ZAMARGU-4260 file (C-alpha; in steps of 0.2 Angstrom, whole numbers, plus 5000, padded with zeros to 4 digits):
<rodrens>
0) 4600/4219/4590 | 4609/4214/4574 | 4622/4200/4573 | 4637/4212/4575 | 4629/4219/4591
5) 4627/4201/4598 | 4645/4198/4594 | 4651/4213/4604 | 4639/4209/4618 | 4647/4192/4620
10) 4664/4200/4620 | 4661/4212/4633 | 4648/4203/4644 | 4658/4197/4660 | 4645/4182/4661
15) 4653/4173/4646 | 4670/4165/4650 | 4688/4169/4644 | 4688/4154/4632 | 4673/4159/4624
20) 4679/4177/4622 | 4696/4171/4615 | 4687/4160/4601 | 4676/4175/4597 | 4691/4186/4596
25) 4699/4175/4583 | 4686/4178/4571 | 4686/4197/4572 | 4684/4205/4555 | 4677/4190/4547
30) 4659/4196/4544 | 4652/4180/4536 | 4657/4169/4550 | 4651/4182/4564 | 4635/4183/4555
35) 4634/4163/4553 | 4636/4162/4572 | 4625/4176/4578 | 4612/4180/4564 | 4599/4169/4574
40) 4598/4159/4590 | 4601/4141/4588 | 4583/4135/4585 | 4574/4125/4599 | 4564/4112/4588
45) 4552/4100/4591 | 4566/4088/4597 | 4577/4101/4605 | 4594/4108/4599 | 4607/4102/4585
50) 4621/4112/4579 | 4640/4115/4576 | 4649/4116/4592 | 4657/4133/4596 | 4655/4151/4602
55) 4638/4161/4597 | 4620/4161/4598 | 4618/4149/4583 | 4630/4136/4590 | 4630/4122/4603
60) 4640/4128/4619 | 4637/4128/4638 | 4627/4145/4636 | 4614/4138/4623 | 4612/4122/4633
65) 4609/4132/4649 | 4596/4143/4640 | 4587/4128/4632 | 4588/4120/4650 | 4581/4136/4658
70) 4566/4135/4647 | 4563/4117/4651 | 4564/4120/4669 | 4552/4136/4667 | 4539/4124/4658
75) 4542/4110/4671 | 4539/4122/4685 | 4522/4129/4676 | 4517/4111/4674 | 4518/4108/4693
80) 4531/4094/4692 | 4547/4100/4699 | 4547/4086/4712 | 4548/4072/4698 | 4566/4076/4692
85) 4574/4074/4675 | 4586/4060/4669 | 4601/4065/4658 | 4611/4054/4647 | 4625/4058/4635
90) 4635/4050/4621 | 4654/4050/4615 | 4654/4067/4607 | 4665/4082/4610 | 4658/4091/4625
95) 4645/4079/4629 | 4649/4076/4647 | 4651/4095/4649 | 4633/4099/4641 | 4625/4085/4652
100) 4633/4094/4668 | 4627/4110/4662 | 4610/4104/4660 | 4610/4096/4676 | 4616/4111/4686
105) 4604/4123/4678 | 4590/4110/4683 | 4596/4109/4700 | 4597/4128/4702 | 4579/4128/4698
110) 4574/4116/4711 | 4573/4101/4700 | 4583/4086/4703 | 4594/4078/4690 | 4598/4061/4688
115) 4615/4060/4678 | 4622/4044/4671 | 4640/4041/4677 | 4646/4039/4660 | 4640/4038/4641
120) 4624/4029/4638 | 4613/4023/4622 | 4598/4034/4618 | 4585/4020/4621 | 4592/4018/4639
125) 4589/4036/4643 | 4571/4034/4636 | 4569/4018/4647 | 4577/4028/4663 | 4564/4042/4662
130) 4550/4029/4664 | 4560/4018/4677 | 4563/4033/4688 | 4546/4041/4686 | 4555/4057/4680
135) 4544/4071/4672 | 4556/4073/4658 | 4573/4067/4651 | 4588/4075/4642 | 4600/4066/4629
140) 4616/4075/4624 | 4619/4068/4606 | 4620/4073/4588 | 4616/4055/4583 | 4625/4052/4566
145) 4630/4069/4562 | 4648/4074/4558 | 4660/4076/4573 | 4659/4095/4574 | 4640/4093/4579
150) 4632/4090/4595 | 4613/4091/4600 | 4601/4091/4615 | 4585/4080/4614 | 4571/4082/4627
155) 4560/4068/4632 | 4543/4068/4641 | 4537/4058/4655 | 4531/4043/4643 | 4550/4041/4638
160) 4547/4048/4620 | 4554/4063/4613 | 4542/4078/4616 | 4526/4079/4606 | 4512/4091/4606
165) 4507/4100/4617 | 4522/4098/4627 | 4534/4102/4612 | 4527/4119/4608 | 4525/4123/4626
170) 4543/4120/4630 | 4549/4129/4614 | 4538/4145/4619 | 4548/4145/4636 | 4565/4142/4628
175) 4561/4157/4616 | 4555/4168/4630 | 4572/4168/4639 | 4579/4182/4631 | 4596/4184/4640
180) 4608/4171/4643 | 4614/4179/4659 | 4596/4177/4667 | 4599/4158/4666 | 4602/4150/4683
185) 4616/4138/4688 | 4625/4132/4702 | 4641/4122/4707 | 4642/4103/4706 | 4647/4100/4724
190) 4634/4111/4730 | 4621/4102/4719 | 4626/4085/4726 | 4625/4092/4744 | 4608/4097/4742
195) 4602/4081/4734 | 4599/4088/4718 | 4612/4079/4707 | 4611/4061/4708 | 4623/4049/4698
200) 4615/4034/4691 | 4622/4019/4682 | 4623/4000/4685 | 4606/3998/4693 | 4597/4005/4678
205) 4609/3996/4665 | 4603/3979/4674 | 4585/3983/4673 | 4586/3989/4655 | 4595/3973/4650
210) 4583/3962/4660 | 4568/3971/4650 | 4577/3967/4633 | 4579/3948/4638 | 4559/3948/4639
215) 4558/3951/4620 | 4567/3934/4616 | 4556/3922/4607 | 4567/3907/4603 | 4580/3905/4616
220) 4580/3886/4611 | 4586/3892/4594 | 4601/3903/4601 | 4606/3888/4612 | 4606/3877/4597
225) 4618/3886/4586 | 4626/3898/4598 | 4644/3889/4595 | 4642/3891/4576 | 4633/3908/4572
230) 4647/3922/4570 | 4644/3940/4572 | 4653/3955/4568 | 4649/3970/4578 | 4655/3989/4577
235) 4648/4003/4590 | 4657/4016/4578 | 4666/4024/4592 | 4649/4027/4602 | 4639/4021/4615
240) 4634/4004/4610 | 4649/3994/4614 | 4645/3988/4631 | 4626/3985/4631 | 4626/3976/4615
245) 4640/3964/4619 | 4632/3961/4636 | 4615/3957/4630 | 4623/3945/4617 | 4635/3938/4629
250) 4621/3935/4642 | 4610/3926/4629 | 4624/3914/4625 | 4632/3920/4609 | 4650/3914/4609
255) 4657/3921/4593 | 4655/3940/4594 | 4668/3949/4584 | 4671/3967/4588 | 4678/3978/4576
260) 4694/3984/4587 | 4698/4000/4578 | 4680/4006/4581 | 4677/3999/4599 | 4682/4012/4610
265) 4672/4030/4611 | 4679/4044/4602 | 4670/4060/4598 | 4683/4062/4583 | 4676/4047/4574
270) 4693/4044/4567 | 4689/4029/4556 | 4675/4037/4547 | 4670/4054/4540 | 4652/4053/4545
275) 4648/4040/4559 | 4632/4034/4550 | 4627/4016/4549 | 4618/4020/4533 | 4635/4024/4523
280) 4645/4010/4516 | 4661/4018/4523 | 4655/4014/4540 | 4656/3995/4536 | 4673/3994/4528
285) 4683/3988/4543 | 4668/3977/4549 | 4667/3969/4532 | 4686/3965/4531 | 4684/3957/4548
290) 4669/3947/4543 | 4678/3940/4528 | 4693/3935/4540 | 4681/3926/4552 | 4668/3920/4539
295) 4654/3929/4549 | 4635/3926/4546 | 4631/3945/4549 | 4639/3961/4552 | 4631/3975/4563
300) 4635/3993/4567 | 4625/4005/4578 | 4627/4023/4577 | 4636/4034/4591 | 4619/4036/4602
305) 4614/4017/4598 | 4597/4020/4592 | 4600/4015/4574 | 4606/3999/4567 | 4615/3995/4551
310) 4616/3978/4544 | 4625/3966/4531 | 4621/3948/4529 | 4630/3934/4521 | 4622/3927/4506
315) 4629/3908/4506 | 4626/3905/4488 | 4637/3919/4481 | 4648/3922/4496 | 4644/3940/4496
320) 4639/3952/4510 | 4622/3960/4506 | 4617/3977/4514 | 4600/3979/4521 | 4593/3995/4520
325) 4582/4002/4536 | 4567/3997/4526 | 4574/3980/4523 | 4580/3976/4540 | 4564/3983/4548
330) 4553/3972/4537 | 4565/3957/4541 | 4562/3959/4559 | 4544/3965/4557 | 4541/3948/4549
335) 4550/3938/4561 | 4543/3945/4577 | 4525/3946/4571 | 4523/3930/4563 | 4533/3921/4577
340) 4523/3929/4591 | 4507/3923/4582 | 4513/3906/4581 | 4516/3906/4599 | 4499/3914/4603
345) 4506/3929/4609 | 4499/3942/4598 | 4484/3950/4605 | 4470/3952/4592 | 4470/3971/4592
350) 4488/3973/4588 | 4497/3985/4576 | 4511/3988/4567 | 4516/4006/4566 | 4527/4015/4553
355) 4531/4032/4546 | 4525/4040/4531 | 4542/4038/4522 | 4543/4019/4526 | 4541/4006/4514
360) 4524/3999/4509 | 4530/3982/4512 | 4526/3986/4530 | 4507/3988/4525 | 4508/3971/4516
365) 4516/3963/4532 | 4502/3969/4543 | 4488/3965/4530 | 4494/3946/4528 | 4496/3943/4546
370) 4479/3950/4551 | 4485/3965/4562 | 4482/3983/4560 | 4493/3997/4552 | 4495/4014/4559
375) 4505/4028/4548 | 4512/4043/4557 | 4524/4057/4553 | 4542/4056/4552 | 4550/4054/4569
380) 4550/4040/4581 | 4543/4050/4594 | 4526/4049/4585 | 4527/4029/4586 | 4530/4031/4604
385) 4514/4043/4605 | 4504/4029/4599 | 4510/4017/4611 | 4505/4029/4625 | 4488/4031/4617
390) 4486/4012/4618 | 4490/4012/4636 | 4479/4027/4641 | 4464/4021/4631 | 4466/4002/4635
395) 4463/3999/4617 | 4476/3993/4605 | 4492/3983/4607 | 4509/3988/4600 | 4516/3973/4589
400) 4531/3983/4581 | 4537/3999/4575 | 4549/4006/4563 | 4556/4019/4551 | 4566/4020/4536
405) 4581/4028/4544 | 4587/4012/4552 | 4577/4013/4568 | 4565/4001/4576 | 4557/3996/4593
410) 4553/3979/4599 | 4543/3979/4615 | 4539/3995/4625 | 4553/3997/4638 | 4558/4012/4629
415) 4549/4024/4617 | 4563/4028/4605 | 4572/4018/4593 | 4582/4005/4601 | 4598/3998/4592
420) 4603/3987/4607 | 4586/3977/4607 | 4587/3977/4587 | 4605/3969/4588 | 4598/3956/4600
425) 4583/3952/4589 | 4592/3951/4572 | 4605/3939/4581 | 4591/3929/4588 | 4582/3929/4570
430) 4598/3923/4562 | 4600/3909/4575 | 4582/3904/4571 | 4584/3903/4552 | 4601/3894/4554
435) 4592/3880/4563 | 4581/3879/4547 | 4597/3879/4537 | 4594/3897/4531 | 4603/3913/4532
440) 4596/3930/4536 | 4598/3933/4517 | 4587/3919/4513 | 4574/3925/4525 | 4573/3942/4516
445) 4571/3933/4499 | 4557/3923/4507 | 4549/3939/4514 | 4549/3947/4496 | 4541/3932/4489
450) 4528/3932/4503 | 4524/3950/4503 | 4530/3957/4486 | 4545/3964/4479 | 4546/3982/4487
455) 4561/3993/4483 | 4562/4010/4492 | 4576/4024/4491 | 4580/4042/4494 | 4589/4057/4486
460) 4595/4070/4497 | 4601/4088/4492 | 4612/4097/4504 | 4610/4116/4504 | 4620/4124/4518
465) 4619/4141/4526 | 4605/4155/4526 | 4603/4154/4507 | 4602/4135/4508 | 4588/4135/4520
470) 4579/4149/4510 | 4581/4137/4494 | 4574/4122/4503 | 4558/4132/4507 | 4557/4138/4489
475) 4558/4120/4483 | 4543/4115/4495 | 4533/4131/4489 | 4537/4127/4471 | 4530/4110/4472
480) 4515/4115/4482 | 4511/4128/4469 | 4514/4117/4454 | 4511/4099/4458 | 4518/4087/4447
485) 4505/4075/4437 | 4518/4061/4436 | 4534/4054/4440 | 4543/4044/4427 | 4529/4031/4421
490) 4517/4034/4437 | 4503/4045/4436 | 4500/4055/4453 | 4483/4048/4461 | 4483/4058/4476
495) 4493/4073/4483 | 4495/4074/4503 | 4501/4091/4510 | 4503/4089/4528 | 4507/4107/4530
500) 4489/4111/4523 | 4481/4095/4531 | 4474/4090/4515 | 4473/4075/4502 | 4469/4080/4485
505) 4462/4066/4473 | 4470/4072/4456 | 4455/4063/4447 | 4441/4070/4455 | 4447/4085/4465
510) 4440/4079/4481 | 4450/4085/4497 | 4450/4077/4514 | 4461/4079/4529 | 4476/4069/4532
515) 4472/4067/4551 | 4490/4070/4556 | 4499/4085/4564 | 4505/4099/4554 | 4522/4097/4545
520) 4531/4103/4530 | 4529/4088/4521 | 4522/4084/4503 | 4517/4066/4498 | 4513/4059/4481
525) 4502/4042/4480 | 4506/4035/4463 | 4500/4021/4452 | 4505/4003/4455 | 4508/4005/4474
530) 4523/4018/4471 | 4525/4034/4480 | 4536/4050/4483 | 4538/4060/4497 | 4548/4077/4499
535) 4552/4084/4517 | 4566/4095/4524 | 4577/4086/4536 | 4574/4090/4554 | 4592/4089/4559
540) 4603/4093/4544 | 4603/4106/4530 | 4595/4094/4517 | 4579/4092/4508 | 4575/4073/4505
545) 4565/4065/4491 | 4559/4048/4497 | 4552/4036/4485 | 4546/4017/4484 | 4540/4006/4469
550) 4534/3988/4469 | 4540/3976/4455 | 4538/3958/4448 | 4555/3953/4454 | 4570/3961/4463
555) 4577/3965/4446 | 4561/3972/4440 | 4559/3982/4457 | 4577/3989/4455 | 4575/3994/4437
560) 4559/4004/4441 | 4568/4012/4457 | 4582/4017/4447 | 4571/4026/4433 | 4560/4035/4446
565) 4576/4040/4455 | 4583/4048/4440 | 4566/4057/4436 | 4567/4065/4453 | 4585/4070/4451
570) 4581/4079/4435 | 4566/4087/4443 | 4578/4094/4456 | 4591/4099/4444 | 4577/4111/4436
575) 4573/4118/4453 | 4590/4122/4459
</rodrens>
């Protein structure tokens, strides 16, 4: 069935509601728009669905959500775990509550109980709830930091992490096997509640989650000492972080938490930003304005589903607020958590720092100098969660800290995904601790550079939308595979890792060894002088990303080297477009 036939089927089949049909009638005769909506099914990838909200097979709507859930229900049934139930959370985006209920009612109709949060909750709390309730799986309705027109559907397994092999492929196969939308089961909300197949959850899980976070505090004494002086500005960016972030800071004793009023309340339109991403400078404009008014020590912003945290810290010498990239804040927290736990005698000998392949090499230096192991995994926090599960099931190894460059980390093992609420708590605790020593977080960052090395990491992203864009992204990767660069700027390529082919090629000797990681469409270049470049398509946006890192003799030297390498990469991209 081609895209026009699918379009007609949605218009004529009584299964689809009148609002959906009306939306589709409004694009009659617009061949390009019809093709974009119907040329394929919205792909259920390794983390679930993400797409533009609207009618059509290639859009996020109640029918694509129901189809994905039917596939998940079929997998759970084959796994023999229908009696375990599924936890469901959602964020502040358009249609999030509706999609959560569609998923719940499809599960209920399949004989699987749904535990649905009463209102929006952060992603890490959903991860926690899956394990707390002993569920077989979890569903989170969120598109994280994507623009307002997007929503998404993430699937978690019983360990609280997003699905990994073999469950990801098994669930994908079941979703793809659901050929017709009108074969998906559903039932009424009141009927599901009466059958005890739909249970509302909330405060009890909140309290247990917050209690787990408090267990991670190392220096409550430092908080008590400066709680009246430390000033914190916080923004939830119209998302889910507002209540839990403010609650944990209040309960730990912080007295000067200033919330950005314009961004305080949940709003799926994200009216104060074009892109609710804590990586974006724009997201901090209102927070920095408030910070200057109150003379704040640090400025924090969580993304809409509160799994990622953006940070600015005040440099007392210059009076400026300095941005911390995800690599910088991750390293600052890693240094604090690891060194302070070692001092307190709370770090087991076989502990590990876990990072993704596109995360800074400064993490390697932190692990090495503190005498703990380092594990490198593919991009995606679920692979860090997979390592935690491995420690637990084998009885070997302990989780010390894990983070990725995209502004996400996890302290503790209460959740198995990035947790911006615990990161907010820990950064404020670290700020209090350093303040008792007469230092700011910026001072601590400089100390870390002097201790571990002046690392500088960056990224160049190229957006290529639509069908042609996806084809171009694949073409770029294939070109780099066939003609691997011998150098980037001043740096010779020493080794090329191709995670799709599972090979590491030594460019000097020609020796080939396996990567030891799962298959992924990623290329990684190990360069001289601890520099590197990695190329990968985004798993959530129509982008191809070029990550890179260097090590310099000073901050200025590292910055210069990074700019030169970045320019070389952009020139290379221009030639391929």
